[in-house]
N, CA, C and O of each residue as an XYZ file, in Angstrom:
224
protein
N     -11.253      0.071     11.839
C     -11.240     -1.243     11.221
C     -11.371     -1.157      9.703
O     -10.637     -1.835      8.985
N     -12.286     -0.343      9.209
C     -12.472     -0.202      7.773
C     -11.237      0.370      7.100
O     -10.899     -0.013      5.979
N     -10.564      1.286      7.780
C      -9.356      1.882      7.213
C      -8.261      0.825      7.055
O      -7.553      0.798      6.048
N      -8.132     -0.035      8.050
C      -7.140     -1.111      7.998
C      -7.467     -2.067      6.850
O      -6.579     -2.465      6.096
N      -8.733     -2.431      6.721
C      -9.147     -3.316      5.625
C      -8.855     -2.675      4.273
O      -8.384     -3.342      3.352
N      -9.134     -1.399      4.160
C      -8.860     -0.683      2.911
C      -7.383     -0.684      2.568
O      -7.008     -0.848      1.407
N      -6.543     -0.502      3.581
C      -5.095     -0.519      3.354
C      -4.627     -1.902      2.923
O      -3.793     -2.027      2.027
N      -5.158     -2.929      3.554
C      -4.789     -4.303      3.195
C      -5.201     -4.594      1.752
O      -4.424     -5.164      0.987
N      -6.411     -4.208      1.385
C      -6.874     -4.435      0.017
C      -6.043     -3.649     -0.991
O      -5.724     -4.161     -2.064
N      -5.691     -2.417     -0.656
C      -4.870     -1.610     -1.559
C      -3.487     -2.233     -1.732
O      -2.975     -2.309     -2.849
N      -2.885     -2.676     -0.638
C      -1.574     -3.336     -0.715
C      -1.650     -4.609     -1.541
O      -0.771     -4.879     -2.360
N      -2.698     -5.386     -1.325
C      -2.878     -6.620     -2.083
C      -3.031     -6.324     -3.565
O      -2.439     -7.006     -4.402
N      -3.812     -5.321     -3.890
C      -3.992     -4.921     -5.292
C      -2.686     -4.545     -5.953
O      -2.431     -4.920     -7.097
N      -1.856     -3.804     -5.236
C      -0.550     -3.419     -5.790
C       0.334     -4.642     -5.997
O       1.029     -4.743     -7.008
N       0.312     -5.557     -5.057
C       1.158     -6.746     -5.145
C       0.776     -7.646     -6.323
O       1.645     -8.140     -7.041
N      -0.517     -7.851     -6.515
C      -0.915     -8.766     -7.582
C      -0.969     -8.100     -8.953
O      -1.060     -8.786     -9.971
N      -0.914     -6.776     -8.987
C      -1.007     -6.081    -10.264
C       0.341     -5.744    -10.873
O       0.427     -5.559    -12.087
N       1.385     -5.657    -10.084
C       2.654     -5.178    -10.612
C       3.455     -6.268    -11.316
O       3.420     -6.355    -12.543
N       4.163     -7.086    -10.581
C       5.051     -8.072    -11.182
C       4.329     -9.338    -11.617
O       4.918    -10.176    -12.301
N       3.087     -9.491    -11.241
C       2.339    -10.696    -11.541
C       2.264    -10.960    -13.036
O       2.486    -12.087    -13.478
N       1.955     -9.938    -13.814
C       1.810    -10.106    -15.259
C       3.122    -10.530    -15.913
O       3.122    -11.316    -16.861
N       4.220    -10.018    -15.414
C       5.515    -10.402    -15.971
C       5.796    -11.879    -15.738
O       6.361    -12.550    -16.602
N       5.408    -12.382    -14.589
C       5.700    -13.767    -14.239
C       4.666    -14.746    -14.793
O       5.026    -15.836    -15.238
N       3.381    -14.368    -14.771
C       2.313    -15.314    -15.107
C       1.555    -14.969    -16.379
O       0.697    -15.745    -16.800
N       1.839    -13.833    -17.007
C       1.111    -13.432    -18.206
C      -0.154    -12.663    -17.865
O      -0.425    -12.346    -16.707
N      -0.912    -12.377    -18.898
C      -2.131    -11.595    -18.757
C      -3.105    -12.275    -17.795
O      -3.396    -13.464    -17.933
N      -3.600    -11.526    -16.836
C      -4.461    -12.076    -15.787
C      -5.748    -12.660    -16.374
O      -6.148    -13.764    -16.005
N      -6.388    -11.939    -17.271
C      -7.656    -12.410    -17.842
C      -7.439    -13.692    -18.642
O      -8.206    -14.646    -18.507
N      -6.402    -13.719    -19.468
C      -6.114    -14.919    -20.263
C      -5.815    -16.103    -19.345
O      -6.244    -17.225    -19.616
N      -5.091    -15.857    -18.276
C      -4.760    -16.911    -17.323
C      -6.029    -17.471    -16.672
O      -6.180    -18.687    -16.551
N      -6.934    -16.592    -16.255
C      -8.183    -17.032    -15.631
C      -9.069    -17.776    -16.636
O      -9.748    -18.737    -16.274
N      -9.061    -17.335    -17.886
C      -9.839    -18.037    -18.910
C      -9.279    -19.440    -19.144
O     -10.040    -20.391    -19.321
N      -7.960    -19.569    -19.147
C      -7.341    -20.886    -19.305
C      -7.719    -21.808    -18.148
O      -8.024    -22.982    -18.358
N      -7.696    -21.274    -16.932
C      -8.081    -22.071    -15.761
C      -9.548    -22.486    -15.875
O      -9.891    -23.635    -15.597
N     -10.410    -21.561    -16.280
C     -11.836    -21.874    -16.443
C     -12.026    -22.965    -17.491
O     -12.854    -23.858    -17.312
N     -11.266    -22.900    -18.584
C     -11.371    -23.925    -19.624
C     -10.933    -25.289    -19.104
O     -11.543    -26.307    -19.430
N      -9.883    -25.309    -18.304
C      -9.423    -26.576    -17.730
C     -10.482    -27.176    -16.816
O     -10.809    -28.358    -16.931
N     -11.025    -26.356    -15.901
C     -12.056    -26.860    -14.985
C     -13.314    -27.235    -15.751
O     -13.986    -28.207    -15.406
N     -13.636    -26.471    -16.788
C     -14.794    -26.802    -17.612
C     -14.612    -28.143    -18.301
O     -15.575    -28.888    -18.484
N     -13.378    -28.451    -18.686
C     -13.087    -29.738    -19.310
C     -13.293    -30.888    -18.355
O     -13.744    -31.962    -18.753
N     -12.968    -30.670    -17.112
C     -13.178    -31.719    -16.106
C     -14.662    -32.024    -15.950
O     -15.048    -33.182    -15.789
N     -15.486    -30.993    -15.996
C     -16.920    -31.175    -15.829
C     -17.663    -31.221    -17.151
O     -18.892    -31.276    -17.183
N     -16.902    -31.199    -18.255
C     -17.474    -31.196    -19.609
C     -18.476    -30.059    -19.791
O     -19.563    -30.247    -20.337
N     -18.084    -28.877    -19.319
C     -18.908    -27.683    -19.452
C     -18.050    -26.544    -19.988
O     -16.827    -26.550    -19.851
N     -18.696    -25.594    -20.584
C     -18.016    -24.382    -21.027
C     -18.230    -23.332    -19.943
O     -19.365    -23.047    -19.562
N     -17.147    -22.765    -19.455
C     -17.208    -21.733    -18.425
C     -16.606    -20.465    -19.010
O     -15.483    -20.489    -19.514
N     -17.336    -19.365    -18.949
C     -16.798    -18.106    -19.439
C     -16.770    -17.098    -18.292
O     -17.661    -17.084    -17.442
N     -15.742    -16.261    -18.281
C     -15.614    -15.280    -17.218
C     -16.739    -14.265    -17.221
O     -17.121    -13.756    -16.167
N     -17.278    -13.962    -18.406
C     -18.344    -12.971    -18.458
C     -19.604    -13.467    -17.748
O     -20.472    -12.667    -17.400
N     -19.711    -14.769    -17.534
C     -20.858    -15.317    -16.806
C     -20.849    -14.889    -15.342
O     -21.893    -14.874    -14.690
N     -19.675    -14.543    -14.829
C     -19.530    -14.226    -13.412
C     -19.478    -12.733    -13.145
O     -19.497    -12.329    -11.982
N     -19.414    -11.912    -14.154
C     -19.412    -10.470    -13.976
C     -18.015     -9.902    -13.779
O     -17.030    -10.640    -13.785
N     -17.936     -8.592    -13.605
C     -16.638     -7.903    -13.551
C     -15.852     -8.121    -12.277
O     -14.683     -7.740    -12.225
N     -16.442     -8.722    -11.231
C     -15.729     -8.888     -9.967
C     -14.688     -9.996    -10.041
O     -13.895    -10.134     -9.109
N     -14.656    -10.794    -11.110
C     -13.631    -11.808    -11.281
C     -12.437    -11.149    -11.954
O     -12.519    -10.716    -13.103
N     -11.333    -11.079    -11.230
C     -10.178    -10.400    -11.813
C      -8.892    -10.964    -11.310
O      -7.820    -10.503    -11.704
């Protein structure tokens, strides 16, 4: 079971890391823009560093 999960995660990582940047731009910048939009809705400042390195 763990081996299957590892393969799924590895495949997912390859899929979102390869062509994603070409289509959507830099992942970190994109996530920061989304955080700023949601922060605007709640009138709060949200920074990715508040959540640690697991946000990617």
